[in-house]
C-alpha positions as CSV (number, residue, x, y, z in Angstrom):
1,M,-37.7,-55.3,-3.6
2,D,-37.7,-53.4,-0.3
3,D,-34.0,-53.4,-0.2
4,V,-34.0,-51.8,-3.9
5,T,-36.6,-49.2,-2.6
6,T,-34.6,-48.5,0.6
7,Q,-31.4,-48.1,-1.7
8,D,-32.9,-45.8,-4.1
9,N,-34.4,-43.6,-1.4
10,V,-30.9,-43.4,0.3
11,A,-29.1,-42.7,-3.2
12,A,-31.9,-40.1,-3.8
13,A,-31.3,-38.5,-0.4
14,E,-27.7,-38.3,-0.8
15,L,-27.9,-37.0,-4.3
16,R,-30.3,-34.3,-3.0
17,Q,-27.6,-33.3,-0.2
18,L,-24.8,-33.1,-2.6
19,I,-26.7,-31.1,-4.9
20,E,-28.1,-28.7,-2.0
21,R,-24.3,-28.3,-0.9
22,I,-23.2,-27.5,-4.4
23,E,-26.2,-25.0,-4.5
24,R,-24.9,-23.2,-1.1
25,L,-21.2,-23.3,-2.5
26,E,-22.4,-21.4,-5.8
27,E,-24.4,-18.9,-3.6
28,E,-21.0,-18.2,-1.7
29,K,-19.3,-18.1,-4.7
30,T,-21.4,-15.4,-6.4
31,A,-21.3,-13.4,-3.2
32,L,-17.4,-13.6,-3.3
33,Q,-17.3,-12.6,-6.8
34,D,-19.6,-9.6,-6.0
35,D,-17.2,-8.6,-3.1
36,I,-14.2,-8.9,-5.5
37,K,-16.1,-6.7,-7.9
38,E,-16.6,-4.1,-5.2
39,V,-12.9,-4.1,-4.2
40,M,-11.9,-3.7,-7.8
41,A,-14.1,-0.7,-8.4
42,E,-12.8,0.5,-5.3
43,A,-9.3,0.2,-6.7
44,K,-10.1,1.7,-9.8
45,G,-11.8,4.6,-8.0
46,R,-8.7,5.3,-6.3
47,G,-6.8,5.4,-9.6
48,Y,-5.3,1.8,-10.0
49,D,-5.2,0.1,-13.0
50,T,-7.6,-2.9,-12.5
51,K,-5.9,-5.0,-15.6
52,A,-2.5,-4.6,-13.9
53,I,-3.8,-5.7,-10.5
54,R,-5.6,-8.8,-12.0
55,A,-2.3,-9.7,-13.9
56,I,-0.5,-9.4,-10.6
57,I,-2.9,-11.6,-8.7
58,R,-2.5,-14.2,-11.6
59,L,1.1,-14.1,-11.5
60,R,1.0,-14.4,-7.5
61,K,-1.0,-17.7,-7.9
62,K,2.0,-19.2,-9.9
63,D,4.9,-21.0,-8.7
64,P,8.0,-18.5,-8.7
65,N,9.9,-20.9,-10.8
66,E,7.0,-21.1,-13.5
67,R,6.4,-17.5,-13.3
68,Q,10.2,-17.0,-14.0
69,E,10.2,-19.3,-16.9
70,E,7.1,-17.4,-18.6
71,E,8.7,-14.2,-17.9
72,A,11.9,-15.3,-19.6
73,L,9.9,-16.6,-22.5
74,I,8.0,-13.4,-22.9
75,E,11.1,-11.4,-22.8
76,L,12.8,-13.9,-25.4
77,Y,9.7,-13.4,-27.8
78,M,9.5,-9.6,-27.3
79,T,13.2,-9.5,-28.2
80,A,12.8,-11.6,-31.3
81,L,9.9,-9.3,-32.2
82,G,12.0,-6.1,-31.7
83,M,9.8,-5.0,-28.9
84,A,12.4,-5.1,-26.2
């Protein structure tokens, strides 16, 4: 029985450490999100369109080939709808 109790204690301690690490990371994530909001507010205050900035950031995260394929498909759809 002693081995089971020891294993339970070790598992509980390990679980606690993992949860505490996740909690710290969540706090850091919240702080970073607040920082991003501040920068976006600054950009908006300087007259930049934040929707466009977010779109550019999203596009920059993509692989260039994937981005080109997406842009080509959007252009094709827009042409088909008489929008281009």
